[in-house]
N, C-alpha and C positions, 0 to 999 in steps of 0.2 A: 383032285386038283380043283374041280369046279365047285365041289362042296366047300372047300377051304375059301375060295374066292367069294362065294355067296355069304358065308358066315362073316367074313371080314367086312364085306359091304354092309351087311346088316348092323354090325358093331359100329361102323363109321356113321351110319344113318342115325343110330340111337344117340351117339355123342352129339351130333348136330342138333337133334331135337332137344336134348337136355341142355345144350348150350343156349338155345333160344329161350328156354324157360328161365335161365339164370341171368338174363339180360338185366341191366340196371333199370330200376323203375323210373318212370318219367317224373320230372319235377312238377309239383302241382302249380297250375296256372292261377295267379291271384286275381281277385276281383277288387278293384280299387276305385276310390273317388276322393275328391278334395272337399274339405269342409272348412269354413272360416272360423276355426277354433285353434287354441294353442295345442301343441303336440302332447304335452303332459296331460291335459284335460281329456283329449281324445283317447289316449292310452288307458287312463284310469276308467273312463266310461266303457271302453271296449272290454276291459277285464271284468267289469261289473256285469255287462251284458252276457259274457261267456259264463260267468259263475251262475247267473240267474237261469241260464238254459241248461244247467247241470254239468258243466265242464269243470274239471279240476285244473287249476292253473299250476303247471309243472315248473315253469321258469318265467320270470318277468324281469326285464331290465329297462329301467327308465332311460338310462344313457343311450342304449341301443335303440330304444323305441320298439321293443319286441316283447311279445308274450306267447308262450306255447302252452296249449291246453289239450287235455284228453277227456273224452266223454266218460262220465261215471255210469251212464246208462247203457250206451252202445259200445261194447269193447271194440277196439281197433280204430275208432274215430279220433283223429288228431287235427287240431286247428292251429294256425299261426296268425297272429295279429301283428302287423308292422305299421308303424306310424313314423313318417318322416316330415321334416320341415318343407314347406312349399311357399312360394311367393304369395299365395292366396290363402294360406292357413296351414292345415295339416293334410298330407297325403296319407290316407288310411287304406290299408289293404288286408284282406283276409284270404288265406289259402288253406287247403285241407287235404287230408288223405283218409281213406278207409282201407286199413291194412297197408298194402303197398301200392294201391291205386289212388291216383289223384281224384279229388272231388271235382265235379263239373263247376266251373266258375259261377254259372247262373244259380247254382244251389246255395250260394253264399249271399245272394242278394238280400234275403230276409234279415240276415245279421247286420248288414249295412243299414237297412231301414230302421231296425231296432236301435242301432247305435246313433243314428241321426235323431231319432225321437228322444233317446236318453240325453242327448246334448241340447235338447230344446230347439232343434232345427228341422223338425218334421214339416213337410210341405202342407 
């Protein structure tokens, strides 16, 4: 009887551990800022910056203001560019994932700086 109970407890523990591994991945936290440009210009420049960095644009929708890209060099890297209207211009945000893990927002700062320069707004 004790052997049966220990075996059952081990099976339940294994299920709990595997269930924790199957948890839904966290949504990537975006890195965003507002630039005094039109939404379409920001989206076009953002797509160009991604392409120059070796990303393949998988989907782009001007009406939604969104572009999804994957790295041609580093498998598993995915980036999303979102551009929305803002009272002061365009709200531009990048978010990304490596596999199922979100990229740290600060790792996307360089993309925002490159986009700012591509739009002729570098400090």
